[in-house]
N, C-alpha and C positions, 0 to 999 in steps of 0.2 A: 321467594328468593332471599338468600342471606343478604344482610346489610353490608357484609364484609367479604365479597366474593374472592378477593385476592388472598385473604387469610385462609379461606376455605380451600382454595387451590393449593396453597403451600402445604396445608395440613394433609390434603389427599396425596400430594406428591411425596411428602416426607417418608411415609411408610414404604412406598415403592423404592425410593432412593436408598433407604436403609437396607432393603432386601438386596438391591444391586451391590451395595458396599459389602454386604455379607458374602454374597456369591463371588464377587471379585476376590475376596480374601480366600475363599475355598479354592477357586481356580488357581491362585498363586501358590497355595500350599500344595495342591495336587500336581502342578507343573514341576515344582521342585522335587516332589516325591518321584515323579516319572523320570526326571533327570538323574536322580540318584540310582534308580533302577538301571538306566542306560549305562551309567558308570559301572555298576555291578556286573553287567554283561561283559564289559571290557575286562574287568578284573578276573572273571571266571575264565574267559578265553585265554588270558595270559597264564593263569594257574595251570590250565590243561595243555599249555603249549600250542594253542591255536593261533598261528601267525597269519591266518587268512585275511581276507579283505574285510574291512570294518563296515563297508556299505553293502547291504544285502538287498538288492532291488526286489527280489521275490517277497521278502518279509515286509518291505514297505508297501508293496501293492496289496498284499493280504490285509494289512492293517487298515489301509484306506478303504478298501472294498467292504470290510466288516463294518467300519464306522458309517459308511453310506447306507448299509442295510439297517443299521440300528437307528439312524437319524429320523426322529419323529417330526422335525420341523419346529418352528417356522423357517429356520435357516436352510437355504437350498444346499444340496450336496456339493455344489461347486465351492461354496464358502467354507464348508466343513473340510473339504479336501485341501484348500489353500491354507487354512489355519493349522491343520495337523501336519502338513508338509513343513511348515515353519517350525513347529514344535520339534519334529524329528530332526530337522536341520540343526537347530540349536543344541539338541541333546547330543547329536553325533559330533558336533564341533567340540564338545567337552573332551571327547576322546582324541579326535584328530580332525581339524578342519579340512574339508575336501578342497582340492584345487581343480578347477574345471577350465579346460582350454576351449575356446570358441572363436568364431570369426568376429573380429572387432572392427573399429574401436568400440568402447563402451557405448551403449545405446542402440546396438544392432538388434535385429529380431532374434538372432542366434543367442545373444547374451540374455535377452528376455526369456527365451525358451529354457536356457540353462538355469536361470533364477526360478522359473516356474517349477522346474523338476527338482532342483536341489535345495531351494530355499535361499534366503538372504545370508545365512551363516557360511555358505560356501564361498570360496575365494575364486573370483573369475580371473582368467588369464587371457584377455583378448589378443588375437593374433591377426596378422596382416592378410592371411590367406587360409583357406581350408587345409591346404597341405601343411602349413606351419602348425595349425592346431593339432593335427594328427601326430606330427613329429614330437610335440611337447609330451604326449602320452607315451609314444613309442620309446622315447628316450628316458622316461621316468621322471620328468620335471613336472608332470601333472598327473592326477589320478584318472580323469575321464575327459573325453572330448564330446562335445555336442555338435552334430553336423546336420544341416538340412538335407533331406533326401527326396522329398517330392512336395509339390504344391498343387492344390485342388484346381487351380486355373491353368497353370503353365506346365504341369507334369513334372518329370524327373529332373533332379539337379545333377547334371552330367558329371561335374567334377567330383562330387562326393561318391558317385557310383564307380567312377574309374579308380578312385583311391581304395575303395573296398576290395577291389580285385587283388591288390598287393599288400595291404596292411596285415600285420599279425594280430591286430586288436579284434576283440569279440564284441558283438552287439549285446548289451545287457539291459537295454530299456529303450523306450520311445516316448516322445512328448509331442502333443499336437497343440499348435498355437493359432488362434484366430488372428489374422493379419489385417490391420488397418493401415492403409497408405495415406500419407499426408504431404501436401506441397508446402514447403517452408522456404522463405526468402526474406531479404531485407527490402526488396522492391515494394513500392507502394501500390502498383497496379500490375495486372497481367502484361500490359503493353510494355512495361519496363524490363521484363524478363528476357534475357538474351540466350540462355542455355539452361538445360536441366540435367543435373547429375543424379545418378542412382545406380543400383545394381541392375544387371540386365533383366533379372526375373521381375523386379519391381517395375521397371519401365514397361515390360510386357503386360504386367497386371493392370497398368493404368493407360494402356494404349489408346482406348477410345476416348477417355477423358482428355488426354493430351491432344488428340486430333481435334476435339471440339474446342478446347480452350486455349491451346498454344500451338496452333497449326504452323508448321514451318520452323519452329524453334528447335535448334539442335538438341538431341538427346545424347548424353555422354555416359557410357557405361563405365563404372568403376568397381573396385573390389568388394565394397559393402555399402549399405545405406548410410551407416554412421560416418564412414569416410566421406561420402557424398555431402553430408551435412557440414562436416568440417571444411570441406573445400568451398562450398557455397557461402559459408559464414564469412570467409575472407575475400570474396570476389564480388564486386558490385555488379548487379544485374543477373547474378547466378541464382538458381533455385535448386533445391534438392527434394527428392521424394524419399521419405523415410518414416520410421515410427515416431511416436510422440517422445519416447525416451531420448532420441537423437536431438530433438529440439531442446529438451531440458539440459542435455549434456553440453550443447554448443551455444545455447542462447539464441539460436536462429529462430525468428518468429514463425509461428504457424500461419499460413496464408489460407489454405483450404484443407478441410479434414475429410477423411474417408473417401478418397477419390478412386479407390479400386473399382474396376469395372464389374467384378463379381461380388455381390454383397456377402456371400458366405466364404470368401477367400480364406483358405486355411493352409498352413504348412505343417508337414510332419517332419520331426527331427529324430535322429537316432542318437542314443547314448552308447559310447564304446569305451571299453577299458581292457584290462588284461584277463578278464574272466567274463563268462556270460552269467545267466541267472538260473536259479532252481525252479522247480515246478510250482505253479500257483493254481492251476486249473483253468486259467484263461490266459493262454500264452500264444506266441507266434514263434516260428522258426524261419530264419532267412538264409538263403543259400544262393550260390552262383554256380551255373553249370553250362556246359557246352555239349552239343550233339555232334556226332559224326556227320560229315558233309555228304548226306545221301537222302533220297526221297523217303519221307515218312519218319525220319530220325527223331524229330521233336515229339511226334505222337508216341513213338516207342519210349522215349525218355520219360514222358509224363505218365505213362500208363501205370507204373507201380503206385503212384499217388492215388490214381482213380480206383485201382483194384483194392487198395487198403482203405478206401473211403475217406481219404485225407482231403480236406477242403483247401483249395489254393485261392488266396485272396489277392495276389498280385503277380503279374508276369510282365517283365519289361526286358527288351533286348537292347544291347549296346554293341557297337563294333568291337571286335577283338583287336588288340593292339599289335598282335604278332603276325597277322595274315590279312591280306586284302579280301574283303567280302566275307569274312568269317565273323560270327557273332557269338556273344555269350549271353546267357539269360539269367536275369535276377528274379528270384521267386520267393514269395512269402507264403507260408502255409500255416494253417491253424493247428496249434498243439505244440508240445515240447518234444525235443528230439530224444529225450530219455523215455518217453512213453512207448509202450511196446509196438502199437501199430505204426507210429511215426518212425521208430528205429528200424523196423523191418522194411518199410517202404524206402527209407534212405539207403539201406544196404543194397536193395535191388536196383535203386536208381544209380548207385555208385558203379554197379557192374555194367550198366548200360551207357553211362556218360563218358564222353571223351575227357571231361574235366569236371570235378565237383569240389566245391569249397563250402563248408557249412560256416556261416558267419556268426551264428549264435542263436540261442533260444532265450526269450525274454518276455516279461509280462506285457499284455496289451495295455495301452495307455489308459490311466485312470483320470477321468475328467473331474 
């Protein structure tokens, strides 16, 4: 063994650190080269009079899937996807920063989903309600809205589904977010907690934990988890259930982490704007329909999808707002509406349906 092990260690590390410095320089140079290419895309579009949307969800999905296929490791695909989303977000912001409406305040799970999908260069516009978030895009004050649509534990988010029935916006993407619920409070012990604020979905997702640890303590449903954290931060004895970001935003201390009853608790969010997306090869199409009120009508309605070999990955019913005991059906199918088998099936479905609204075609979420 060497008489100077510390010197030997530094000598061994110096070569590797020199390689890291060189690679970092190469990455920096290539990132700026990529950014200049992104700027060139904008210039070419302007030259040819393309005043279309600068954000192309199909292109982004294709890039991310290609990079995952090329990835040799050791970095996992999840990290590669995160890094390149941020790169694309930064490059896009050179042309025009995107403004994203979402249920707030800052620190909500919806805000986290928006950042996961659009990157940190996008400008978040937190709103007091899901309705307000949709209105920001419908009025042109924001480019896109991110809205929760279903949770793996508690099912559909009713308000979002009801808004889809009337909005002119199109679904152009989806994002899936792993949900960790946390109890946060200034109370020193569980016994000092007098009430728990949270969104109704989060209270339901932590129902058993609350029964075991805070039996009899009132549970108060509010518009969002981040609002719950704000309220609990200013009220002695109050607690909130929310994501970690809400604790960071409000300074409300974390008391218990990961208290959700289902360990794989996940929420799916939709991205909506004034356009849907082009074909990527791995797409979904979402639609709303209603069947005539007669025996076997739903079976007849869905038959064109079965005949065309179209796979249905979601079917959800909601009460219609215009008639008692009438229902509309929310359907997700695999494939893009411009693909021949899908287009033909939708044409036949339209002939059978009492009502049909195609919400949009969009890439399957890239994890």
